[in-house]
C-alpha positions in Angstrom: 91.2 83.2 63.7 94.5 84.1 61.9 96.1 80.6 62.2 94.3 77.3 61.9 95.9 73.9 61.5 92.6 72.0 61.1 93.4 69.7 64.0 92.5 70.0 67.7 95.1 71.9 69.7 95.4 72.2 73.5 98.1 73.9 75.5 100.1 72.4 78.4 99.1 74.5 81.4 102.6 74.6 83.1 104.4 75.6 79.9 101.8 78.2 79.2 102.3 79.6 82.7 106.0 79.7 82.0 105.3 81.8 78.9 103.3 84.2 81.0 106.2 84.5 83.5 108.6 85.4 80.7 106.2 88.2 79.5 105.9 89.6 83.0 109.6 89.5 83.6 110.2 91.3 80.3 107.7 94.0 81.3 109.4 94.3 84.7 112.7 95.0 83.0 111.0 97.7 80.9 109.4 99.3 83.9 112.7 99.2 85.9 114.6 101.0 83.1 111.9 103.6 82.3 111.7 104.5 86.0 115.4 105.4 86.2 116.3 109.1 86.2 118.6 108.6 83.2 119.0 105.9 80.5 122.4 105.4 78.9 122.8 104.0 75.4 124.3 100.8 77.0 121.4 100.5 79.4 118.9 101.0 76.5 120.5 98.3 74.4 121.0 95.9 77.3 117.4 96.5 78.6 115.9 96.3 75.1 117.8 93.0 74.4 116.5 91.5 77.7 113.0 92.7 76.9 113.2 91.4 73.3 114.5 88.1 74.4 111.6 87.9 76.9 109.1 88.7 74.2 110.6 86.1 71.8 110.9 83.6 74.7 107.2 84.1 75.6 106.2 83.4 72.0 108.4 80.3 71.5 107.5 78.9 75.0 103.8 79.4 74.1 104.5 77.5 70.9 106.2 74.7 72.9 103.1 74.5 75.0 101.0 73.3 72.0 99.8 69.7 72.3 98.5 68.3 69.0 98.9 65.6 66.5 101.6 67.5 64.6 105.3 68.2 65.3 106.7 71.6 64.8 110.1 72.3 63.1 111.7 75.7 62.8 113.7 77.5 60.2 116.7 78.8 62.2 117.1 81.9 59.9 113.5 83.0 60.4 113.8 82.3 64.2 116.8 84.6 64.2 114.9 87.3 62.2 111.9 87.1 64.7 114.3 87.5 67.7 116.0 90.5 66.0 112.6 92.1 65.3 111.6 91.6 68.9 114.9 93.1 70.2 114.8 96.0 67.8 111.2 96.7 68.7 111.9 96.5 72.4 114.8 98.9 72.1 112.6 101.4 70.2 109.8 100.9 72.7 112.0 101.5 75.7 113.5 104.6 74.1 110.0 106.0 73.3 108.7 105.1 76.7 111.6 106.8 78.4 111.3 109.9 76.4 107.5 110.1 76.7 107.3 109.5 80.5 107.0 113.2 81.3 103.7 113.4 79.5 100.6 112.7 81.6 99.5 109.1 81.8 95.9 109.6 80.8 96.5 112.4 78.3 96.5 111.9 74.5 99.3 113.0 72.2 100.5 112.3 68.7 103.8 111.1 70.1 102.0 108.5 72.3 99.9 107.4 69.4 102.9 107.0 67.2 104.7 105.1 70.0 101.8 102.7 70.4 101.6 102.2 66.7 105.3 101.4 66.5 105.1 98.9 69.3 102.0 97.3 67.9 103.6 96.9 64.5 106.7 95.6 66.1 104.9 92.9 68.1 102.9 91.9 65.0 106.1 91.8 62.9 107.8 89.6 65.5 104.8 87.3 65.7 104.5 86.9 61.9 108.2 86.3 61.5 108.0 83.6 64.2 105.0 82.0 62.6 106.7 82.0 59.2 109.6 80.1 60.9 107.5 77.1 61.9 106.3 74.2 59.9 104.0 71.4 61.2 104.3 67.8 60.2 101.3 65.5 60.9 101.9 62.7 63.4 100.1 60.4 65.7 100.9 61.1 69.4 99.4 60.0 72.7 96.9 62.1 74.5 98.6 64.6 76.9 99.0 63.4 80.5 99.7 66.9 82.0 97.0 69.5 82.7 96.1 71.3 79.5 94.0 74.3 78.5 91.7 74.0 75.5 91.7 77.5 74.0 88.6 76.8 72.0 86.6 76.1 75.1 88.3 78.8 77.1 87.3 81.3 74.4 88.9 84.3 72.9 86.8 86.6 75.1 88.3 85.1 78.3 91.8 85.5 77.0 91.0 89.0 75.9 89.6 89.9 79.3 92.7 88.6 81.1 94.9 90.5 78.7 93.0 93.7 79.3 93.1 93.2 83.1 96.9 92.8 82.9 97.3 95.9 80.8 95.0 97.9 83.1 97.1 96.8 86.1 100.2 97.9 84.3 98.6 101.2 83.4 97.5 101.8 87.0 101.0 100.9 88.3 102.6 103.3 85.8 100.2 106.0 86.7 100.9 105.6 90.5 104.6 105.7 89.8 104.2 108.9 87.8 102.1 110.5 90.6 104.7 109.5 93.1 107.5 110.9 91.0 105.6 114.2 90.5 104.9 114.4 94.2 108.6 113.9 95.0 109.6 116.6 92.5 107.0 119.0 94.0 108.2 118.4 97.5 111.9 118.7 96.6 
């Protein structure tokens, strides 16, 4: 566990679901842009900005879902850095994805490996900048009244499985789109 406050933490279920919706919407923007026949510089910057804001929004909405006996406060400069990292990473990721889309979905290449490493480093960079932006002050607060999810009881394995299922679904969807595009090209 990379981050531990030493107090019980649960997550508001509705706010956590909103965080998931932001992540899915950001991914939808990415897939829509990569699926286009051409990607202009303006489209890349606009799409990367939308995707980066979605990624940052997902993180900060997830943080807002935390219910605990502590109050978060944020350093605005570090929040801005984390958002800039997310946007820059999203632009780089979209550019790489657009330029690697001709390679087979299930084939390995150095370019794909480097692309994945860049995106992984970028996501980690955004996350660590965002976590450096927050400070928690101990406080007494009433028990949550809305439905909550206790991550400790849910378990990291369940969260990991859901994440893998979502990634697998995205991979299958991208693979089907590649096959459809190849078929259209072969027929034309």
